[in-house]
Residue frames relative to the residue before (quaternion, step in Angstrom):
aa qw qx qy qz dx dy dz
M 1.0000 0.0000 0.0000 0.0000 0.00 0.00 0.00
N 0.6598 0.4915 -0.3076 0.4780 3.60 0.92 -0.84
F 0.6181 0.5467 -0.3417 0.4497 3.56 1.06 -0.76
N 0.6667 0.5069 -0.3064 0.4524 3.56 0.93 -0.87
V 0.6432 0.5145 -0.3254 0.4644 3.59 1.02 -0.80
T 0.6507 0.5167 -0.3162 0.4578 3.57 0.96 -0.89
F 0.6609 0.5060 -0.3049 0.4629 3.55 0.94 -0.91
H 0.6550 0.5213 -0.3141 0.4479 3.56 0.99 -0.86
L 0.6584 0.4948 -0.3079 0.4763 3.59 0.98 -0.83
S 0.6422 0.5253 -0.3245 0.4542 3.57 0.98 -0.85
Y 0.6458 0.5249 -0.3151 0.4562 3.55 0.99 -0.83
K 0.6558 0.5010 -0.3058 0.4747 3.58 0.99 -0.85
F 0.6343 0.5414 -0.3269 0.4446 3.57 1.03 -0.83
R 0.6635 0.5015 -0.3028 0.4654 3.56 0.99 -0.88
L 0.6316 0.5225 -0.3367 0.4634 3.57 1.04 -0.71
L 0.6504 0.5167 -0.3081 0.4637 3.56 1.01 -0.89
L 0.6450 0.5217 -0.3134 0.4621 3.57 1.01 -0.86
L 0.6577 0.5086 -0.3069 0.4633 3.57 0.96 -0.90
F 0.6479 0.5218 -0.3115 0.4593 3.57 0.99 -0.87
T 0.6421 0.5252 -0.3112 0.4637 3.58 1.04 -0.85
L 0.6492 0.5141 -0.3149 0.4637 3.57 0.97 -0.86
C 0.6389 0.5275 -0.3259 0.4554 3.57 1.00 -0.82
L 0.6525 0.5091 -0.3146 0.4649 3.58 0.96 -0.87
T 0.6290 0.5442 -0.3277 0.4482 3.57 1.03 -0.80
V 0.6683 0.4971 -0.2982 0.4662 3.56 0.93 -0.94
V 0.6599 0.5023 -0.3067 0.4670 3.58 0.94 -0.91
G 0.6497 0.5223 -0.3114 0.4563 3.57 0.97 -0.84
W 0.6489 0.5162 -0.3137 0.4626 3.57 0.98 -0.85
A 0.6729 0.4983 -0.2946 0.4606 3.58 0.92 -0.93
T 0.6594 0.5083 -0.3067 0.4612 3.56 0.98 -0.89
S 0.6342 0.5403 -0.3221 0.4495 3.56 1.00 -0.87
N 0.6758 0.4865 -0.2946 0.4689 3.58 0.88 -0.91
Y 0.6239 0.5497 -0.3422 0.4376 3.57 1.03 -0.74
F 0.7209 0.4405 -0.2589 0.4682 3.58 0.82 -1.02
V 0.6013 0.5379 -0.3662 0.4637 3.59 1.07 -0.63
G 0.6637 0.5002 -0.3027 0.4664 3.56 0.97 -0.89
A 0.6465 0.5218 -0.3190 0.4561 3.55 1.04 -0.83
I 0.6457 0.5174 -0.3194 0.4619 3.58 0.99 -0.86
Q 0.6509 0.5146 -0.3171 0.4593 3.57 1.00 -0.79
E 0.6749 0.5015 -0.2948 0.4540 3.58 1.13 -0.62
I 0.5031 0.6828 -0.4234 0.3185 3.62 1.18 -0.42
P 0.6699 0.4750 -0.3318 0.4642 3.68 0.79 -0.83
K 0.6316 0.5290 -0.3392 0.4542 3.58 1.03 -0.77
A 0.6514 0.5139 -0.3142 0.4613 3.57 0.99 -0.85
K 0.6359 0.5269 -0.3274 0.4591 3.56 1.00 -0.82
D 0.6464 0.5177 -0.3194 0.4606 3.57 0.96 -0.86
L 0.6528 0.5202 -0.3145 0.4521 3.55 0.98 -0.86
V 0.6557 0.5041 -0.3079 0.4701 3.58 0.94 -0.91
A 0.6434 0.5194 -0.3228 0.4604 3.56 0.98 -0.86
S 0.6555 0.5123 -0.3124 0.4585 3.56 0.97 -0.87
L 0.6695 0.4969 -0.3034 0.4613 3.56 0.94 -0.87
S 0.6623 0.5055 -0.3145 0.4549 3.56 0.95 -0.86
K 0.6590 0.4829 -0.3116 0.4852 3.58 1.08 -0.64
G 0.6909 0.5273 -0.2802 0.4075 3.55 1.04 -0.74
V 0.6987 0.4119 -0.2696 0.5192 3.60 1.22 -0.22
V 0.0531 0.7894 -0.6045 0.0924 3.55 -0.53 1.20
L 0.3602 -0.7342 0.5314 0.2210 3.55 -0.84 0.93
G 0.1999 -0.7865 0.5765 0.0953 3.53 -0.74 1.07
K 0.8151 -0.2290 0.1736 0.5030 3.54 -1.20 -0.54
K 0.8467 0.0553 -0.1049 0.5187 3.55 -0.96 1.02
G 0.6853 -0.5362 0.2901 0.3983 3.59 1.06 0.73
T 0.4473 0.6827 -0.4703 0.3357 3.61 1.17 0.21
V 0.4604 -0.6940 0.4831 0.2701 3.56 -1.06 0.76
T 0.0879 -0.7963 0.5985 0.0099 3.55 -0.79 1.08
D 0.1619 0.8416 -0.5029 0.1120 3.57 1.04 0.82
E 0.5862 0.5890 -0.3866 0.4001 3.63 1.05 -0.58
A 0.6684 0.4728 -0.2942 0.4932 3.57 0.94 -0.88
F 0.6534 0.5186 -0.3248 0.4456 3.58 0.99 -0.79
V 0.6334 0.5281 -0.3382 0.4534 3.60 0.96 -0.84
E 0.6433 0.5103 -0.3216 0.4716 3.57 0.97 -0.84
K 0.6701 0.4941 -0.2884 0.4729 3.57 0.99 -0.87
A 0.6526 0.5442 -0.3137 0.4237 3.59 1.04 -0.83
R 0.5950 0.5784 -0.3648 0.4224 3.58 1.17 -0.43
L 0.6443 0.5414 -0.3145 0.4392 3.56 1.21 -0.46
D 0.4594 -0.6306 0.5436 0.3095 3.53 -1.25 0.49
N 0.6141 -0.5325 0.4215 0.4020 3.57 -1.24 0.35
C 0.5055 -0.6138 0.5047 0.3362 3.55 -1.12 0.65
P 0.5574 -0.6002 0.4406 0.3673 3.61 -1.12 0.52
S 0.6176 -0.5600 0.3964 0.3845 3.58 -1.19 0.48
V 0.7493 0.1799 -0.1295 0.6241 3.57 1.21 -0.55
S 0.3939 -0.7514 0.4827 0.2173 3.57 -0.53 1.18
P 0.4528 -0.6878 0.4927 0.2812 3.61 -1.03 0.72
H 0.6243 0.5779 -0.3264 0.4120 3.60 1.27 -0.20
L 0.4661 0.7094 -0.4370 0.2975 3.61 1.23 -0.12
K 0.2691 -0.7831 0.5485 0.1160 3.54 -1.09 0.84
G 0.4426 -0.6750 0.4765 0.3485 3.59 1.16 -0.44
Q 0.8218 -0.1752 0.1565 0.5191 3.56 -1.09 -0.75
T 0.0615 -0.8043 0.5908 -0.0145 3.58 -0.88 1.02
K 0.4116 -0.6871 0.5412 0.2560 3.56 -1.02 0.81
L 0.2596 -0.7948 0.5350 0.1212 3.56 -0.69 1.10
M 0.0791 -0.7698 0.6330 0.0231 3.54 -1.06 0.87
F 0.1503 -0.7947 0.5853 0.0583 3.57 -0.98 0.88
K 0.2775 -0.7794 0.5471 0.1271 3.55 -0.49 1.25
P 0.4738 -0.7211 0.4202 0.2810 3.63 -0.58 1.10
D 0.7868 0.3113 -0.1614 0.5079 3.60 0.95 -0.83
L 0.1957 0.8098 -0.5262 0.1704 3.59 1.11 0.64
T 0.1519 -0.7892 0.5909 0.0699 3.59 -1.02 0.86
L 0.6355 -0.5262 0.4036 0.3956 3.55 -1.27 0.38
E 0.6138 0.5614 -0.3461 0.4340 3.58 1.04 -0.74
E 0.6390 0.5163 -0.3244 0.4689 3.59 1.04 -0.73
V 0.6379 0.5192 -0.3247 0.4670 3.57 0.98 -0.83
Q 0.6649 0.4999 -0.3023 0.4654 3.58 0.95 -0.86
A 0.6537 0.5248 -0.3165 0.4439 3.59 0.97 -0.83
K 0.6663 0.5017 -0.2975 0.4647 3.59 1.11 -0.65
N 0.7657 0.2983 -0.1530 0.5489 3.58 1.25 -0.36
P 0.0187 -0.8644 0.5024 0.0029 3.60 0.64 1.10
K 0.6783 0.4953 -0.2961 0.4550 3.62 1.15 -0.47
V 0.5627 0.5607 -0.3935 0.4627 3.57 1.30 0.07
H 0.0406 -0.8004 0.5981 -0.0083 3.58 -0.76 1.05
R 0.8375 -0.1119 0.0175 0.5345 3.55 -0.60 1.22
G 0.7396 -0.4375 0.2106 0.4661 3.54 0.95 0.97
R 0.6457 0.5264 -0.3095 0.4585 3.60 1.29 -0.04
Y 0.0611 0.7769 -0.6241 0.0560 3.54 -1.16 0.74
R 0.0425 0.7547 -0.6545 -0.0172 3.54 -1.21 0.61
P 0.5435 -0.6375 0.4272 0.3400 3.60 -0.98 0.77
E 0.4116 -0.7231 0.5069 0.2253 3.56 -1.09 0.75
E 0.6988 0.5200 -0.2669 0.4123 3.57 1.11 -0.67
C 0.8024 0.0563 -0.0146 0.5940 3.61 1.22 -0.34
R 0.5158 -0.6255 0.4883 0.3229 3.55 -1.31 0.23
A 0.4439 -0.7282 0.4591 0.2490 3.58 -0.57 1.20
L 0.5121 -0.6657 0.4585 0.2906 3.55 -1.09 0.76
Q 0.7972 0.0872 -0.0471 0.5955 3.59 1.16 -0.58
R 0.3161 -0.6797 0.6202 0.2311 3.52 -1.32 0.47
V 0.0858 -0.8474 0.5224 -0.0400 3.54 -0.48 1.26
A 0.1704 -0.7647 0.6155 0.0858 3.56 -0.92 0.98
I 0.1974 -0.7617 0.6101 0.0929 3.57 -0.86 1.06
L 0.1001 -0.8122 0.5744 0.0203 3.60 -0.58 1.15
I 0.0562 -0.8160 0.5743 -0.0327 3.57 -0.62 1.20
P 0.2410 -0.7596 0.5842 0.1534 3.64 -0.52 1.11
H 0.0280 -0.8473 0.5261 -0.0676 3.58 -0.83 0.95
R 0.2824 0.6935 -0.6527 0.1152 3.48 -1.35 0.66
H 0.8603 0.0730 -0.0851 0.4973 3.59 -1.01 0.94
R 0.6553 0.5075 -0.3256 0.4550 3.65 1.06 0.41
E 0.0752 0.8501 -0.5184 0.0545 3.59 0.89 0.86
K 0.6764 0.4853 -0.3023 0.4643 3.59 0.90 -0.89
H 0.6318 0.5236 -0.3330 0.4645 3.59 0.99 -0.79
L 0.6401 0.5354 -0.3202 0.4484 3.55 1.01 -0.84
L 0.6455 0.5134 -0.3210 0.4656 3.59 0.96 -0.82
Y 0.6498 0.5122 -0.3201 0.4615 3.59 0.93 -0.86
L 0.6638 0.5028 -0.3113 0.4579 3.56 0.92 -0.88
L 0.6769 0.4933 -0.3008 0.4560 3.60 0.86 -0.94
E 0.6124 0.5682 -0.3502 0.4236 3.58 1.00 -0.80
H 0.7594 0.3674 -0.1989 0.4988 3.58 0.93 -0.87
L 0.6589 0.5536 -0.3216 0.3949 3.58 1.02 -0.77
H 0.6208 0.5590 -0.3573 0.4177 3.62 0.95 -0.77
P 0.7191 0.4057 -0.2820 0.4887 3.67 0.66 -0.90
F 0.5745 0.5896 -0.3600 0.4390 3.57 1.15 -0.65
L 0.7122 0.4437 -0.2470 0.4848 3.59 0.86 -0.99
Q 0.6413 0.5281 -0.3277 0.4499 3.58 1.03 -0.72
R 0.6293 0.5184 -0.3389 0.4696 3.59 1.05 -0.66
Q 0.6639 0.4809 -0.2993 0.4883 3.59 1.18 -0.47
Q 0.3844 -0.7601 0.4469 0.2734 3.59 1.34 0.07
L 0.3129 0.7601 -0.4996 0.2734 3.55 0.89 1.01
D 0.3268 -0.6426 0.6475 0.2470 3.51 -1.31 0.51
Y 0.1524 0.8447 -0.4853 0.1667 3.58 -0.07 1.26
G 0.1198 -0.7419 0.6500 0.1131 3.48 -1.42 0.25
I 0.2372 -0.7656 0.5831 0.1326 3.58 -0.99 0.85
Y 0.0873 -0.7913 0.6052 0.0046 3.56 -0.82 1.09
V 0.1488 -0.7625 0.6262 0.0658 3.56 -0.81 1.07
I 0.1261 -0.8042 0.5799 0.0332 3.57 -0.55 1.20
H 0.1416 -0.8402 0.5231 0.0177 3.55 -0.30 1.31
Q 0.2361 -0.7436 0.6091 0.1426 3.56 -1.03 0.87
A 0.2318 -0.7793 0.5712 0.1128 3.56 -0.62 1.15
G 0.7016 0.4730 -0.3358 0.4138 3.55 -1.32 0.20
S 0.5249 -0.6615 0.4622 0.2706 3.53 -1.36 0.00
K 0.4152 0.7031 -0.4846 0.3137 3.60 1.21 0.20
K 0.6941 -0.4676 0.3320 0.4351 3.55 -1.25 0.32
F 0.5290 -0.6509 0.4603 0.2909 3.49 -1.08 0.88
N 0.0796 -0.7834 0.6154 0.0341 3.57 -1.04 0.82
R 0.2394 -0.8170 0.5142 0.1041 3.54 0.12 1.36
A 0.6703 0.5282 -0.3059 0.4221 3.57 0.86 -0.98
K 0.6722 0.4935 -0.3052 0.4598 3.57 0.88 -0.91
L 0.6206 0.5366 -0.3409 0.4590 3.59 1.02 -0.74
L 0.6759 0.4884 -0.2984 0.4643 3.59 0.94 -0.85
N 0.6128 0.5305 -0.3486 0.4706 3.60 1.05 -0.66
V 0.6512 0.5022 -0.3037 0.4811 3.57 0.97 -0.89
G 0.6491 0.5314 -0.3138 0.4447 3.58 0.94 -0.88
Y 0.6245 0.5471 -0.3257 0.4524 3.56 1.01 -0.85
L 0.7038 0.4658 -0.2684 0.4644 3.58 0.83 -1.00
E 0.6734 0.4929 -0.3019 0.4610 3.58 0.94 -0.84
A 0.6352 0.5370 -0.3343 0.4432 3.60 0.99 -0.79
L 0.6560 0.5232 -0.3128 0.4450 3.59 1.02 -0.76
K 0.5642 0.5729 -0.3937 0.4454 3.59 1.23 -0.20
D 0.6824 0.4725 -0.2764 0.4845 3.58 1.20 -0.49
E 0.8056 -0.0277 0.1232 0.5788 3.56 0.94 -0.94
I 0.4053 -0.6540 0.5673 0.2936 3.57 -1.18 0.55
W 0.1357 -0.8382 0.5260 0.0475 3.56 0.27 1.30
D 0.4311 -0.6955 0.5171 0.2512 3.55 -1.10 0.75
C 0.8184 0.1384 0.0217 0.5573 3.53 0.99 -0.94
F 0.1494 -0.7763 0.6079 0.0747 3.56 -1.11 0.76
I 0.1477 -0.7579 0.6321 0.0652 3.55 -0.95 1.01
F 0.1781 -0.7783 0.5977 0.0733 3.59 -0.62 1.18
H 0.0235 -0.8806 0.4586 -0.1167 3.52 -0.10 1.42
D 0.3586 -0.7126 0.5624 0.2175 3.60 -0.74 1.05
V 0.5348 -0.6765 0.4176 0.2863 3.54 -1.04 0.84
D 0.7198 0.4597 -0.2512 0.4555 3.60 1.15 -0.52
L 0.6337 0.5052 -0.3389 0.4779 3.62 1.23 0.22
V 0.0830 -0.8059 0.5862 -0.0052 3.56 -0.67 1.17
P 0.4002 -0.7341 0.4892 0.2481 3.64 -0.67 1.02
E 0.3225 -0.7726 0.5242 0.1558 3.56 -1.01 0.86
N 0.7873 0.2719 -0.1084 0.5427 3.59 1.11 -0.63
D 0.3042 -0.7961 0.4939 0.1723 3.60 -0.51 1.15
L 0.4736 0.6141 -0.4679 0.4238 3.59 1.25 0.28
N 0.5470 0.5612 -0.3839 0.4883 3.56 1.36 -0.15
L 0.1805 -0.8602 0.4702 0.0796 3.55 0.24 1.33
Y 0.3049 -0.7528 0.5633 0.1515 3.53 -0.87 1.06
R 0.4928 0.6012 -0.4895 0.3951 3.53 0.28 1.30
C 0.5117 -0.6696 0.4591 0.2811 3.55 -1.26 0.40
E 0.2231 -0.7603 0.5993 0.1141 3.51 -1.26 0.59
D 0.7640 -0.3713 0.2584 0.4600 3.57 -1.28 -0.20
Q 0.7580 0.2418 -0.1396 0.5894 3.58 1.25 -0.50
P 0.6206 -0.5273 0.4060 0.4147 3.63 -1.15 0.47
R 0.2016 -0.8096 0.5479 0.0609 3.56 -0.99 0.87
H 0.1993 -0.7475 0.6253 0.1022 3.54 -1.03 0.93
L 0.2501 -0.8411 0.4697 0.0969 3.57 -0.45 1.23
V 0.6685 0.4847 -0.3036 0.4755 3.61 1.18 -0.44
V 0.0883 -0.7995 0.5936 0.0247 3.57 -0.09 1.26
G 0.8036 -0.0769 0.0700 0.5860 3.57 0.99 -0.80
R 0.1419 -0.7693 0.6175 0.0820 3.54 -1.29 0.43
N 0.6721 -0.5197 0.3438 0.3999 3.54 -1.22 0.47
S 0.6661 0.5326 -0.3053 0.4236 3.60 1.02 -0.76
T 0.7393 0.3379 -0.2194 0.5395 3.62 1.23 -0.26
G 0.5568 -0.6094 0.3910 0.4072 3.57 1.22 0.36
Y 0.5612 -0.6356 0.3515 0.3969 3.56 1.22 0.66
R 0.4948 0.5890 -0.4693 0.4336 3.53 0.99 0.94
L 0.6083 -0.5357 0.4325 0.3948 3.55 -1.25 0.46
R 0.5568 -0.6499 0.3964 0.3324 3.60 -0.81 0.99
Y 0.7473 -0.2127 0.1530 0.6106 3.59 0.97 -0.86
S 0.6467 -0.5228 0.3826 0.4026 3.54 -1.22 0.42
G 0.7941 0.2577 -0.2112 0.5083 3.56 -0.78 1.03
Y 0.3926 0.7307 -0.4783 0.2883 3.60 1.26 0.01
F 0.0148 0.8096 -0.5830 0.0667 3.57 -0.83 1.05
G 0.5024 0.6622 -0.4103 0.3751 3.56 1.08 0.75
G 0.6208 0.5801 -0.4018 0.3416 3.53 -1.36 -0.16
V 0.7398 -0.2459 0.2248 0.5845 3.56 0.35 -1.30
T 0.0671 0.8010 -0.5882 0.0895 3.57 -0.59 1.15
A 0.2198 -0.7710 0.5883 0.1061 3.56 -1.19 0.64
L 0.0865 0.7718 -0.6243 0.0840 3.56 -0.79 1.09
S 0.4673 -0.6547 0.5118 0.3018 3.55 -1.03 0.76
R 0.6824 -0.4664 0.3569 0.4353 3.55 -1.27 0.27
E 0.6782 0.4965 -0.2882 0.4588 3.58 0.94 -0.90
Q 0.6521 0.5179 -0.3193 0.4523 3.60 0.97 -0.82
F 0.6742 0.4902 -0.3019 0.4625 3.59 0.91 -0.89
F 0.6384 0.5124 -0.3208 0.4764 3.58 1.04 -0.74
K 0.6383 0.5597 -0.3212 0.4197 3.56 0.99 -0.87
V 0.7407 0.3851 -0.2251 0.5024 3.61 0.97 -0.83
N 0.4504 -0.7124 0.4263 0.3284 3.59 1.34 0.08
G 0.6357 -0.5801 0.3234 0.3934 3.56 1.06 0.78
F 0.6950 -0.4049 0.3627 0.4707 3.54 -1.27 -0.57
S 0.5072 -0.5731 0.5273 0.3691 3.53 -1.31 0.26
N 0.3830 -0.7321 0.5199 0.2168 3.59 -1.04 0.79
N 0.5612 0.6780 -0.3436 0.3275 3.59 1.30 -0.10
Y 0.6218 0.5729 -0.3396 0.4121 3.61 1.22 -0.08
W 0.0156 -0.7922 0.6076 -0.0541 3.55 -0.28 1.34
G 0.7246 0.3194 -0.2778 0.5439 3.58 -0.78 1.03
W 0.6940 -0.5084 0.3358 0.3835 3.54 -1.34 -0.03
G 0.8425 0.2788 -0.1994 0.4156 3.54 -1.06 0.89
G 0.7013 0.4974 -0.3619 0.3602 3.49 -1.32 0.47
E 0.6745 0.5269 -0.3158 0.4096 3.58 0.93 -0.85
D 0.6431 0.5227 -0.3349 0.4484 3.60 1.08 -0.63
D 0.6395 0.5000 -0.3239 0.4860 3.60 1.05 -0.73
D 0.6106 0.5497 -0.3358 0.4606 3.56 1.08 -0.75
L 0.6575 0.5062 -0.3073 0.4659 3.58 0.96 -0.88
R 0.6176 0.5417 -0.3441 0.4547 3.59 1.03 -0.77
L 0.6575 0.5065 -0.3104 0.4634 3.59 0.96 -0.87
R 0.6235 0.5312 -0.3374 0.4639 3.58 1.03 -0.73
V 0.6386 0.5264 -0.3144 0.4650 3.56 0.99 -0.89
E 0.6946 0.4791 -0.2776 0.4593 3.57 0.87 -0.97
L 0.6304 0.5410 -0.3349 0.4447 3.60 1.04 -0.73
H 0.7052 0.4093 -0.2514 0.5216 3.57 1.19 -0.53
R 0.5164 -0.7049 0.3766 0.3075 3.55 1.27 0.59
M 0.4426 0.6331 -0.5017 0.3894 3.54 0.99 0.91
K 0.3171 -0.7579 0.5488 0.1545 3.55 -1.17 0.61
I 0.3780 -0.7284 0.5298 0.2140 3.57 -0.87 0.99
T 0.1296 -0.7831 0.6054 0.0587 3.57 -0.93 0.94
R 0.1520 -0.7809 0.6012 0.0747 3.56 -1.27 0.47
P 0.5160 -0.5987 0.4936 0.3629 3.59 -1.22 0.36
L 0.6763 -0.4492 0.3680 0.4532 3.57 -1.28 0.04
P 0.6315 -0.5659 0.3649 0.3844 3.64 -1.06 0.65
E 0.6869 0.4805 -0.2972 0.4572 3.60 0.96 -0.79
V 0.6674 0.4782 -0.2915 0.4910 3.59 1.27 -0.28
G 0.7416 0.4157 -0.2254 0.4758 3.59 0.91 -0.90
K 0.3195 0.7649 -0.4891 0.2715 3.59 0.82 1.04
Y 0.0691 -0.8005 0.5953 -0.0077 3.55 -1.02 0.92
T 0.3064 -0.6818 0.6244 0.2268 3.49 -1.34 0.45
M 0.2046 -0.7569 0.6079 0.1248 3.55 -0.81 1.01
I 0.3499 -0.7371 0.5427 0.1993 3.56 -0.73 1.10
F 0.4654 -0.7158 0.4471 0.2667 3.56 -0.63 1.14
H 0.1577 0.7645 -0.6151 0.1111 3.55 -1.09 0.78
K 0.4573 -0.6399 0.5356 0.3075 3.53 -1.29 0.36
R 0.6227 -0.5411 0.4061 0.3930 3.56 -1.23 0.47
D 0.4126 -0.7262 0.4998 0.2294 3.57 -0.82 1.04
Q 0.5031 -0.5942 0.5219 0.3485 3.53 -1.22 0.53
G 0.7552 0.3082 -0.2528 0.5203 3.58 -0.78 0.99
N 0.7154 0.3499 -0.2533 0.5493 3.57 1.30 0.10
E 0.1639 0.8132 -0.5350 0.1600 3.54 1.02 0.88
V 0.6588 -0.5069 0.3738 0.4115 3.55 -1.26 0.46
N 0.3945 -0.7337 0.5132 0.2065 3.54 -0.89 1.00
I 0.0686 -0.8453 0.5297 0.0117 3.58 0.25 1.29
G 0.7276 0.4105 -0.2414 0.4938 3.59 1.18 -0.40
R 0.2620 0.7955 -0.5171 0.1768 3.57 1.13 0.51
P 0.6020 -0.5972 0.3901 0.3589 3.60 -1.08 0.72
E 0.2184 -0.7532 0.6070 0.1289 3.53 -1.13 0.70
G 0.6784 0.5136 -0.3496 0.3922 3.55 -1.31 0.07
N 0.8444 -0.0944 0.0927 0.5191 3.53 -0.98 -0.90
P 0.3136 -0.7922 0.4905 0.1829 3.63 -0.48 1.14
L 0.6088 0.5830 -0.3604 0.3996 3.58 1.16 -0.27
């Protein structure tokens, strides 16, 4: 009887020992599994982040990840480009042709350019309203392309042409340009640029800031002084959000003048403040021209509520 009890206890002890060993092995394996999984979590996060950055929807929802991956390898461009020259003497060749302008800018494709050496801080759309000013447009493009490239901008230039002989409507052309440009790219910044004003100093940065920016402090035709207090015409810079906030330009200004003052009032009504570069930086050359037929002074422009 004692032998049977001893044997029975020994058998139970061996079963308990075996069960304990099994639990130990399972616990060790489980511990290693979860430790390995925890160590892999940061790697997985990095992979997901890389994939999410590498897929960008382009026009009509097509994936343009190859271009993005190439761009992602680059460091951000500096806030101040090392290629800037400052004040530049402008020369205008009387017989300049479009072919010459294109030959001088081989890296520009259909008005688009992005720096190869770094990733631009902003994507900038330049909108130029146009009619009857072909020579002025060539002069502007000849100087503006290298000017923008020295600033290391990712930019596109859009020329919005008004056909026909009706009165010119600069504001409506710029509104159309804004909407059409956004079909190509989600631009960060919009520069609304008269065709007859050429910048002289590339320290006058063509990019947007926290507040709307007026870039034409002075021009040769006014002795490089501001035309009048509150002037907000010629060349202005507004971010996509700022332009949307003020509901763009008014479409009611046919003929010359009024739409820029209207835009200033819209900006002020939304409690934004207009900023400008230093006078020695915000200098422009205005290319001389006579008043175009169909662009007479807008003497009957709307008054009162600018909205």
